[in-house]
C-alpha positions in Angstrom: 98.3 176.3 37.9 97.6 177.6 34.6 100.2 178.2 32.0 98.9 181.7 31.7 98.9 182.5 35.3 102.1 184.7 34.9 100.7 186.7 31.8 99.1 189.6 34.0 102.5 190.4 36.2 104.2 189.7 32.8 102.4 192.1 30.8 102.3 194.9 33.8 106.0 194.5 34.2 106.6 195.0 30.6 104.3 198.1 30.3 106.0 199.8 33.5 109.4 199.1 32.0 108.4 200.2 28.6 106.9 203.4 29.7 109.7 204.2 32.4 112.6 203.5 29.7 110.9 206.0 27.3 110.3 208.7 29.8 113.8 208.6 31.0 115.5 208.2 27.7 113.6 211.3 26.5 114.6 213.1 29.7 118.3 212.1 29.5 121.2 213.5 31.6 121.4 212.6 35.3 118.1 210.5 35.4 119.3 208.3 32.4 122.8 207.9 33.9 121.2 206.8 37.3 119.1 204.3 35.2 122.2 202.8 33.4 124.0 202.8 36.7 121.2 200.7 38.5 120.8 198.3 35.6 124.8 197.8 35.7 125.0 197.3 39.6 121.8 195.0 39.7 123.4 193.1 36.8 126.5 192.8 38.5 124.9 191.5 41.8 123.0 189.0 39.9 126.0 187.7 37.9 127.8 187.4 41.4 124.6 185.5 43.0 124.6 183.2 40.1 128.3 182.3 40.0 129.7 182.9 43.6 129.7 179.4 44.5 131.8 178.3 41.5 134.7 180.7 42.0 137.1 177.7 42.9 137.2 177.3 39.1 139.6 179.7 37.1 137.1 179.6 34.3 134.2 180.8 36.5 136.8 183.8 37.9 137.2 184.7 34.4 133.7 184.5 33.6 132.8 186.8 36.6 135.3 189.4 35.4 134.9 189.3 31.7 131.1 189.3 31.6 131.1 191.9 34.4 133.0 194.0 32.2 130.8 193.6 29.4 127.8 194.6 31.7 129.7 197.7 32.9 131.0 198.8 29.4 127.5 198.1 27.9 125.6 200.4 30.2 128.3 203.2 29.9 128.1 203.0 26.1 124.4 203.8 26.4 124.9 206.6 28.7 127.5 208.2 26.4 125.0 207.6 23.3 122.1 209.1 25.0 124.3 212.2 26.4 126.1 212.7 23.1 125.0 216.3 22.0 124.7 215.3 18.5 122.7 212.1 19.4 120.3 212.9 22.1 117.7 210.2 22.5 117.7 209.0 18.8 120.7 206.8 19.3 119.2 204.9 22.5 116.1 204.2 20.4 117.8 203.1 17.3 119.7 200.5 19.4 116.7 199.6 21.2 115.0 198.9 17.8 117.6 197.0 16.5 117.2 194.5 19.4 113.5 194.3 19.1 113.3 194.2 15.2 116.0 191.2 15.5 114.1 189.5 18.3 110.8 189.8 16.4 112.3 188.7 13.2 114.0 185.8 14.6 110.8 184.8 16.4 108.7 184.6 13.5 111.3 183.1 11.2 112.2 180.4 13.7 108.6 179.3 14.2 107.6 179.5 10.5 111.0 178.1 8.9 112.6 176.2 11.7 115.6 174.2 10.6 118.9 173.5 12.2 119.7 174.7 15.6 122.1 177.6 16.0 123.7 176.5 19.4 121.4 173.4 20.8 123.6 172.8 23.7 123.4 176.4 25.0 120.2 177.8 23.4 117.9 174.9 22.1 115.1 177.1 20.9 117.3 179.4 18.6 117.6 178.2 14.8 119.6 179.4 12.0 116.7 180.8 10.3 115.8 182.8 13.2 119.2 184.0 13.6 119.7 185.0 10.1 116.3 186.8 10.1 117.4 188.9 12.8 120.1 190.0 10.9 118.2 190.8 7.7 115.6 192.5 9.9 118.0 194.9 11.3 119.8 195.4 8.2 116.5 196.5 6.6 115.7 198.7 9.8 119.1 200.4 9.0 118.4 200.9 5.5 114.9 202.4 5.8 116.1 204.7 8.6 118.9 206.0 6.8 116.7 206.5 3.4 114.1 208.2 5.7 116.4 210.4 7.5 118.9 211.2 4.8 117.6 210.2 1.5 118.5 207.6 -1.2 121.7 209.0 -2.2 123.0 208.4 1.2 125.4 205.4 1.9 122.8 203.2 3.4 124.8 200.0 2.9 127.3 200.6 5.6 124.3 201.2 7.9 122.7 198.2 7.0 126.0 196.1 7.6 126.3 198.0 10.9 122.7 197.3 12.1 123.2 193.6 11.1 126.5 193.6 13.2 124.8 195.0 16.2 121.9 192.5 16.0 124.4 189.8 16.0 125.8 191.4 19.0 122.4 191.4 20.8 122.1 187.8 20.0 125.3 187.0 21.5 124.7 188.7 24.5 121.5 186.7 25.0 123.5 183.4 24.0 126.4 184.4 26.8 123.6 185.0 29.3 122.1 181.7 28.6 125.4 179.8 28.7 126.2 181.2 32.2 122.8 180.4 33.6 122.8 176.9 32.3 126.7 176.7 33.7 125.2 177.9 37.0 122.1 175.8 36.9 119.6 178.4 37.5 116.5 179.4 35.2 116.6 183.2 35.7 119.2 185.4 37.0 117.0 186.4 39.6 113.3 187.1 40.5 113.4 190.8 40.7 111.0 191.5 37.7 107.6 189.9 37.9 107.2 187.3 35.2 110.3 188.1 33.4 113.2 187.3 35.9 116.0 189.4 36.4 117.5 192.5 34.9 120.1 190.3 33.1 117.5 188.2 31.5 115.8 191.3 30.2 118.7 193.3 29.0 121.1 190.8 27.8 120.8 191.7 24.4 121.0 195.4 25.0 124.2 194.7 27.0 125.6 193.1 24.0 124.6 195.7 21.8 126.1 198.6 24.1 129.4 196.4 24.5 129.8 196.4 20.7 128.8 200.1 20.5 131.8 200.8 23.1 134.2 199.0 20.9 133.1 200.9 18.0 133.5 204.3 19.7 137.1 203.1 21.0 138.2 202.4 17.4 136.4 205.6 16.0 138.1 207.9 18.5 141.5 205.9 18.7 
């Protein structure tokens, strides 16, 4: 079996998810709410299937409820952001952009610079250089977005810091999912998406970002 055998289904799945995600996000409303509901329900089912045999442990029961709450809150936050009359689809694309830019920056910095591992026991491939590069990439994204949108006189420093914090939230979403899989002894959360694994494997960083956005909104409205 060639190491490239999964490339075709992986690319096809990625393209389908990307196109569907863009279309539904642009459409908004009920279709987007349904998409978020589907991701939440499938994610919760994947979590249950991974951890159900370990529920004799209080820690695993706590993980089921603690991470289950994160999945639900993260998806709900994306629905609120998308259907905000002032946010439209822009907010969702910004959050997705943070995750993508953080991942890309971290990937190349980790490969080119290397160095100490961020959390070797949980995620042996992640390095401190890649992690920090993800923050920097997201911060620059925030800075350029604000300058382009509002001009150089706008306070872009706050946006840069906020984008970096959200990038870290996405990284921790990935770390948490990796930790749960290692604890449960599974490689993927499921085999639902050809070449990619499960919903939680693909959207763990987005769930982390959404969860922190939910916290931000609670603080802002409180």
